[in-house]
N, C-alpha and C positions, 0 to 999 in steps of 0.2 A: 504492498500499500504506501504512496508515494507520501511524503507528509513535505507541510506547507509550514515553518516557523509563524508563519504569523496569516494565518487562510482567508482573513477578511480585510487585509490591508491591499491597496491596489498597487498594481505593480509601477517600478521604477519606471521614468521617462525611458523611452527606447533609447535617445538619444545616448544616453548613459552605460545603460546596459551594454550596449552595441560598443559603444569604444570600450570600456574600462575592459571586458570580459576578457578578451586575450592575455593580460596582466593580472586582473586578478579573481582568476576562476581558476580549476581544474578543467579540462578538455570536457566541451560537452558534449562528448561522444560516452564518456565515465555518467555521465546523467541520463542520457536517452536510451544507453540499453538495456537490453532487456532483460538480461543478466542480471541475479542479483547482484548487489555490492554489498561487498563484506562490512560488517560493521567495522568504526573505529570511533577515536575519538578526537573529533577534530575541536582547536580553540578559536578559529574562525566560524567555517562550513564551505558548503560548495555550491550556496546559492548567493546572487548579489544582494537579497535583501536582506542576511547574514553579513556581509561584508560590509554592506552603508551602516547595519545598527551599531559596529561598534563605535564609542566616543572616543577615539585614537586612533593613532596612525597603524595603516597595516599594508603591510605586504607580502602579495602570492610566490612563489616561486614555483613557475609552472613545467612539467615534461619539457616544453619547447626551449623555454630557460636554458635546462639543465641540458638539453641535445645541443644547442648551440654553442653553449660553454666549453664542453667537454671537459670538466673539472677533473682532476686528480682525487680528489678531495671535496669535502662538504666545506670544508675553509676555503674553496676556491668559489663556492656557491655563497656564504654567508660576506666574503670578501665585497659583493655587489649589492648588497643589502643597505638602502640606505641608513647611517645612524654606526653600522659596526663596522670594530676595529678587529685587526686580524693579528696577530705576533705572532708570525710561524717559526715553528722549530726545526720541523724538517717537512719536507714534499708531500710527505704520504699522512699526514696531520694525525699521530696519531693519539695525540694529548687533544681536547678543546681547547683552547688559548685564545677565548675573543672577547672584545668587549661592546658596550651597546651605550653609545648615546655618553661617548666620555668617561664612563665607570672603566678606570684601569682593570688591564687586560690582565687576563689570568683570576681575576676575583670571583666571587661567588652570589653575585649580585641580579644574573638572567637565568632562568629557568630554563633546561634542554630536555624537551619529549620527544619520543617515538611513538607516533598514535597513538597519544596522550598519556603515554608510560615515562614515567623519570626516566631516563637514563643514566642522570650523574650517577657516581658509585654511591656517594654520601652527601645526602641532606643535609643532614641532621649531626653524622658522625665528620664531616670535612671530608677534603679530598676528591672535590667534585667534578675534576675537570680530566681523571684517568680515563675515560670510554670517548671516544668519537663516531658515530656512524660511519660504516662503507657507504661511499656514494653510489656503487653499484647495487645496492637494490632498494636507494630511495628516486619516487618521482616527482617530490614535491617538498615545499619548504611552507609554511605558517609561521608568519613573523609577528605577533599581538603586543600592541604598547594600547597606556592609556587604564583606565579605571576596570573596564573589560577583565583584564590580567585578572584581577583580584579572584577570578573562578579559579583561578591553578593557584599553586604554591607548592612551599616558599620559595625566597629568592626571585621576585618577580619585580626588582628594585628596576632594572634593567628590560622589563615584558618577558615574555613567554616565545621560545623558538620551538615550533614542531615538526619535527621532519614526517614526514608521510611515505611510508612503505609501498612499494610496489605489489602490483598483483597481475601475473604475468598472464598475458591473452592467451587463449585454447591455442595446442599447439608448442613447437620444440626452436626455440634460438641459439644462435652461438655469438658470441663475441669474441673477436681475440685481439689483442692489441701488444705491439710494440713498444718501446721507446728508446729513449736514454739512459744513459746508465745501464744498460742492460737489464732494462726492464720487460717484464715476458707476465702478461694476462691473458685470463681465460673465464670466461663469465658461459657459465649455459642457465637457461631459463626453461620453465617446463610449466606448462597449463593448463587446466582440463576443467569443464564441466557437464554437469547432469543433462537430459535432452531435454528436461523441462526449464533449464536454466537457473533452478533455485539452491542448486548448490556449485561448488566450484574448490577446486584447489590449485596451489601455484608451487614451484620451487626455485630458489634461485641460489647457485652455486659459485662463486670466485677464487679462485687462487691468483696471488699475483707474488711474481720475484724481483727482485731490485737489490744489484748494487748500490744503488743510492746516491744519489749529491754527496759527496766528499765519502765518500765510501761509509755511508751510513747506510746499511744494505739490511733489506728486511725480506721475510717470509710471511705472508697473510692468507689466513684462509678464512671465506666466510660463507655464514648455509645462514637461508632465512627460509620455512615454508611457513604456509598461510593456506587456510581451509576456511570452508564458512558451510553453511544452510540458513534456506531463511523454513520457519516452523509455523506451519498454517499461513495465513495471510498476516498477518501481524506482530509475527517476531522472528527475529534474526540472529543466529549465535556465528563467532568465527573466533577461529585460534590461528597463535602463531605461534611458531618456534625458531629461537634463533641464536646460532652459535658461533664465534667469532675468537682465533687466534693468531697472533702476532707476536712470531721476535726480531726486535728492532736493534740493529748495532750502533744506538744513540746514548747520548750522554748530554746531561746538563754540562758539561764541558764545552768550552769556544775556543776558537784563536784569539792567540795576542793582538795586539794593533801592529805591528812591524807584519804578521804574517798575515792578515789581511790586505794590508795597504799594498804587498806584494803581489797579492791575488791568489795568493796559497789556498788548495782547497784539500787539504790531509784530514782525515778522522784525529779531530784533538784527542779524544779516548776511544784508541781502537780495539782496547778488551773490555770495556763495558758493554753493561744488556740491558734491555728493557723488553720485558715481558710482560704481555699483558692475555688473556681472556674472559671471556663472558658468554654465559650461556643463560637464556631467558625463555618464559613462558607465559603468554598471555591469554586473556579468554575475554572475547567480549561478547556482548547481550544487550541487543535492542527490542522493545515492547512498545509497541502503540499502543495503547492501553482504549485511546479514544483518538477520534481523528484533531485532536486538539491537547493528548496529553501522550507524552513517551519518555519513558523509564532507561535512562543509558547504565551499564554497569559493568566496569572493567575490574577483574581480576588480574593480578600481578604480579610474578617471582624472578627474581636473577641473583646469579651468583657470580662474582668476576674477582680476578687475581691481579695484582700489578708487582712483577718479582723486577726490582732494582739492583743487577749487578755493580757493585762499581768500585774501583780499585782505590784504593786511599793515599794520596800525595806523603812523597817521603816528608814527615815531617821536618827533618833536618834540611830538605834541599828541597822544596817546594816546587821550582824549576830549573830548568835548563836550558843551553843554546844548544841547536841540534847539529849536525854535519852539514847543514844549509846555511847557519847562522841566525835562525831563526828562535826563540823564546819560548819554550813547549812546558805542558805540566810534566813532572817528573813523578812517576808512581813506583809506588814501593812493593811489596809482593804480597800482599793483604787485600784481599774482597772481602764486599760489607755489601751484606743483602737487606736495602728496605723493602721489605716484602709485606706486602698488605693483600688480604682476601675480604670480600666483599659479598654481605647477603642483604637481601630486601624481599619485601612480601608486602600485597600493599592490596585495599581495595577502596574503586572509585564509584561513587553514585552519585546520578545527579538528573531531577524531577523536572521535567519541561511544560509548563500549562501554560494554554493559550486562555483569557478568559476577556471579559465586557467589564471589568470594575470600574466603577466611577460615568460607566457607558460612554469607557471608550477602550481601543484594543489593548491589552498588556500581555506581556509577556515572563513569565515569573520561574525564576530557574533557583532550585532547591538542591544543594549538593552535600554529600559527605565524604571524606577521605580518612580511611585506616591505614599505618605503615608502620612498621615493622624494621629496623636497619640495624646491621650490624657489622663492624671491623675488627678484624684482627692483625694487630700487627706485630711483625717479629724482626730481628733484625740480627741475623747469624754475623759471624765472620769464619773465613776459611783463608785457604792462600792458592796458589796458584796451581797449585797438585790439586787443589779441590776447589775449583774455581766457584763452584753453584752446591755448596754442601747446604742445603737447608738446616742439616742438625749441627752445625756449628756450634761454637758461640756465643751462646744467647745476652748480645747485650739489651734488648727488649723485648718482652712481651707479655702483649697487653689487647684488652678486647675494648672496644670503645659501642657502645650502643645507643639507640635514638626510638621510643616511644613517642610519636604523634596523633594525635585527633586534630583536623581541621573540618570546620562548617561553614558551610557561604550562604547566605540568600540573595537573591539579585531580581531588582523587578525592572522593565520598561515598559515605558509609559505612552504611548502613541496616543499625544495629547491633540495632535491634527496630524493629515496629513504631508504637513512638512516639517511639524516640532517634535522630537522624544525626549523625554527625560531617561536618564537611566541612576539606580539606588540601590548600595551593595553594601553587604557586609560581610565578609571574613573574620572566624576567629581558629588561632594557630595555638593551641596547647602540646607540650609536649617536655618530655623528660631524658634526661641525657644522662649517660654513668661514663664511668670507666673503672676497671678491675687489671690490676695488676696481675700478672697470672704468676708471676716469681713470689708472690707474699699469701699471703691466710687472711689479711685484710679483705673486709668487704668492699665494696663498688664503694665511689664517691658519685652523688646524684647534683643534678640541676633539672629545677623543675620550671614554667613560666608560662604565661598565657599572654596571647596578642592580640589587640582588636585593630582591625583596619577596613577602616569607611572609606566609600570611594561616591560620586556621583559623575554624572556625564551629560553631556546633551548632543545631539544632533540636529539641524535646521537646516534645510531645502531653500535655499535664496535664491535661485533662481533653477529651471529644470536640470543646470548643466553644471550646476555649484553647490559643493553640501560643505555646510560650516560645522566643525565638531570641537569639543572641549571633553577635558575631566579633569579631576583633582580629587586624589585617594591618597593614602597611607600605604607605603609598602615597608618591607621589612627583610631579613635573612639572620636566620638565629647564627648565633654565636658558634663556633667552632666547638668540638667536647673541649681541646686542650687549652682555648683562652676561656672556659667557665670553671673548670676543675683543674688542681693541681699548682693555680698560681695561688700569689702574695694574695690575691686580695681577691671577693667574689662581685662580679658585674651586676648590675643589677636589670639594665636594658640588653636587650638585642640591636642590631645595624639598622636604624630606620632613619626612612623619609618621608617627606612630602612632597609628592610628584603632581605638576601643573602641566597638562600641556593642551593650547590651542591652534588649530587648523582650518581648511580648506580643498577638496581635491574636485574631481569634477571630470568633464572632455567637450572637446567643442570641434565636432568633426572629426581631422584626425588627429586631433591633439588631445592630450589628457593630462592630469597634473597632479599634484600633492604637496603642498606644505604646511609643515607643521612647527612651532615655536615649544619649548618646553624647560623645565627647570625642576633638579633635582636639590632639594634642601634637606641636607643631612643633620642630623642632632649628633650622630656620633659615629663618623665613616671609620672603616676599618681599609687598611692601606691591605695588597697583597703583600704575601709573602711572612707576614708578621701574624697575617689572621691566621690564629689556631693556638698562636706562640703570647700575644699579648692579650689583656683585656678589653671586649669591643666596646670603650667608653674613650678612644682618643682623640673623640672634639670633632668640630663641625666640619662639614663642607660643602661646597656651594658649586654645582653643574648647571648652567645655559646653553640652551644654542638654539640652531635651524635645521631644519635637515629637509629637503625637498628634489622634487622626480619630475620630468617631464619627458613623454614622448612623443613623435611626430610621423606619423605614415606619410612619405615622401613621395611615394607613389612608384612603381613600375617595376616592384620588388622590392626597394629600399625604404627603411626604416632608421629612424635613430632615437638612440635613447639615452637618456643620463641622468644621474642624480649628486649631489651633491651634501657637504654635511659641512657645517660649522660651528664649534663652541669655543666662543672666545673666552666663558667663562668654566674654568675647572679646577676651584683652590682650595685650600687650607683653608679651615675657619681658623686655625690657634696655631700660636709655634709649638712643635712636638719635638723633644730633647733627641737631638741625632740622627731625627726620622726625616723632617720639613720644616718648614717654617711658615709663619702666618704668610697666607697670600701666593705663596706658590703653587707651581701647577702639578694637578694629580700627576702620579706616575704611569707611564705607558697610555694617554690619553691627548691622542693629537686633536691640534685644531680645526686642520681642513683634512677633508679625503674628497675625495671624488671619482666618478665613473662614466663612462662614456660609451656607448656601443652602436657602430657599423652594421646596420645587416642588411643582407639580398635573400630573399626566398625567391626561388623561380623554378617552377616545374622540380626535376630530380632536383636539382642545386641549392645549398643553403650555404652562407660564408658571414663572417664577423669577422669585425677587428676589434678586440676592444681595450681599451686605455684605464689603466688604474692609478692614483695619484694618492699618496700616505703622507701625511703632512709628519714633521719632527713631533720628536715625544722624548720626554725625560725619564731616566731606568732609575731616579732616585727623585724622593721629597725633596731635597737640598739644590736641586736645580743647576747641578754640576756641568759646565760647558764640558770640560774633559770628562774624558773616560777614566774611571778609575783602575786600577789594574794590579787589583788585588790577589794574595796568592792563595786567597778563599774568601766565602762567604760571595753573594750578591754583588755586579759590578753595578754602578751608575755612571751618569753621563748622559750627552744631546745622543740624541741618535737623530740622524739626519732624515729630510723628508726624502722621497724615492717615488719615480711612476716605472710601471711596467706595460709592457704591451702584447698582447695575446693574438694570435690568429687562427681561426677557426675554419674547416671548411667539412660538408658532408655531399658527399652525390648518390642516389638510389639509381643505380642500373637495374631493377628493376623494382616488383613489390617484395620479393624476398630478399635481396641481394644489395646491402649498403655499404658502399667506404665511406671513411674518414681520417681526417689528419687534423695536427695543431702543432702549432711553433710556440712554446709559452717565452715569455720575456724575449722577444722577438730581436729586442735591443742590444741584449746581453748585458742589462743594465748588471753594474755591480756595486752592490747595494748591506747595509750593517739594517738584519730584520727585527733584531733585536738582541736583549744582552743577559745572559744569567752570569755562571761563570765563567767569562768570557766571549766572545763575539759571537753572534751565532748571524752565517751569512746566506742571503737570500740567493735561492738555488738560480743557475744560469742559465743561458739560454740552451731550452731543449724541446727535442721533435717527437711528434708521437705519430704512429699511421697504425689503423684498426679498418677492420673490418666486421661486420656484422650479417648472418644468415638465419630467416626463419624458415621452419620445413611446414 
C-alpha cells in the first residue's frame, strides 16, 4: 500500500518538483517500481514533500551523483557536500575523519548512520570514527541539518549523515577496476525477486587489494546481504547482514617537513598495522496500521574490532637521519597493540500519525530508542619476534559500557498551504561505566539526562522559493574517559544552541539553496583531548554560510557548485596550553568550495570536478610554523589546496559499461593533515574499470 506522509496536502508546485528532483530525490524508478521496496530508516525520505518539510538544510547524494564521482571511498562523496570538511588520512578512508560546518575534524559531533543504524562504534563509550562504510555497497547519502535532526541522536550538533545501501536489481553484475598503486578491485552483485514482486533478495561482495599511496597497502573484503518480503497488504519486513574486514599498513605517524618538501612518498611507519573488522545484522519492520498511521521498528546488532599494532619509538633516540639525508622515525623492537573491540545492540521504533488537530493538517512522530554499547580495550606489548601477540604483557585491560534510553516527540503543523511549523523535544537518558579487569574493584559509573527542544518553520514565499529556519538544542555525550577516572567529575555534556535560516527553490534550469547558521557552545571540547579532559572546557562560537547552485546549460551540459564560508569558528576562553580566546578552532577551514561541469549524452557521460579546501590550524594556539615534536600531536598551519578530477563512462550496450578516472589531475602536492607528522595528500592517480550485467 503506498504511503503518503501528508495525504491531504496539495502537491508542491510542479516547477519546483521537476527542477529539484534530480538533486533531492532517489531515482523515480525506485518509487514507481512494482517490486516491493525493502523497508529501511531514512532520515529525510523519498518524496519531495518529505524533503521540503525539513526546516533545515538538506542534501541528497543520488546514485547518479556517485556514478559521476567514481569515488574511492565515502569521503570522496562527502567532500562534495556543502559544509563538509574531510581530513584525509589515506586514500581508502578506513576511518571516518570529517567535520560539518566548522566543527573540528575527527570530532564526535555529527551522527553517522547506515540505513538509520548507528555505525560509529561507540557513541557513549567513545572512539566513534573507527568504521567507514565501503562505497561499493552504497547507493546514496542523506545529509540532514536543523531541528529535524533531533529525531536522531546523540551527536547531532553537526546534523545527521545517513548512508543508504544498495538493493541489487534482478540478475548478476560484475564490476572490475584497476588503478594506480597496483590497486585491484572486484565486485559482484546478485539480485532476485519472487514472481509477484513481494519478496526480494540481494548480495554485494567486494574484494580490494592495493599497495597504496606511500606504500600504505591494504586488503579489504566487504559483503552485504539484503532480503525482505511483504506480509499481507500493509506490513513489510527486511533483514540485512554485513561483513567487513580490512588489513591496512597505516599508522598515525607521518613525514617530517624535509621529506615532505622533497616530495618523498615512503611509508613513515612500514611495520605498523591497522586491523579492522565489523559484522552486523539488522531487522526492519514497517506496518501501515491505517492510511494515516505508520509504525517503523528497527532492531540492530553489531560487533567490531580495531587492533592497532604500532612499534614504539626508541626513547633515547626517537628520530634519526636516514641514508638519503632525511629525518625519519627511529623505532625500537617493542610493538604495542592498542586493541579495542565493540558490541552494540539497539532498538529504534517510531510511530507517525497524520491527523487534523485544530482543523489543520498535522504530522506527529513519536519515538523511542534503547541501546547498549560495550568496548573492551587491551594494550598488549610484544616484540619483533611475535609482532601481533595479543597475549603479551597487558598494560591495560578494561571495559567501558553505556546504557541509553532516548525518547522524542515531534509535531508538524501545516498552518496554511504556504506555512508550516515544527516543534519537537528529545530526551537522552544514559549511564556510562568503566571497569578495570585487572582489579577486583567494582565499575565506576556516571549517569546523566539531557533534554533537547527544537522549533522550526518553512514558508513558501513564491511557487519557486521556500524559506526555512530552526532553533534547537544539540548535545554530544562526554566520553567515558572524560567523566570517569579524572580529577573532577563534570556536570554537563557538550552542548550547543544551533540556529539556521535559509532559502531554497528553483526556476526553470536553475536550482539553488542558501543557509546561514550558528552553533553557540557552552562547553566545547577539542578532538584529541575529548576522552582525556573534562567536557567543560569553555565556550565556542561558529557562524557561517553555505550555498549551492545548479544550472542546466542545455545540449547535455550542466554546471553545479557549492561554497561554504565560516568566518567565525573561535574559542570563547583561554585554555592554558591548548588555545587562546578568539583563536580559530582546529581543523576548521574558513572556505570550502566545489564545482562540477558534467556532460551526459546518449551512452557517454563525463565530468570535471574541482575542489578547494581552505587552510586550517592543527592546534588551538594557531601556530603558523609546523611543530616537529618527537612524539605527540603536531600543530601548525596547514595551507589551502585545490584538486581536480576527471571522470568518464561509456555504455557500449545495455549490459556493458566501461569507465575511468584521473584523480588529482594536476598532481597537486599538498598537506592533507597533521598527526604525528605530515599526512600527504594522494598524488595523481589513474583508474580504469568495466561493468557487465547478465
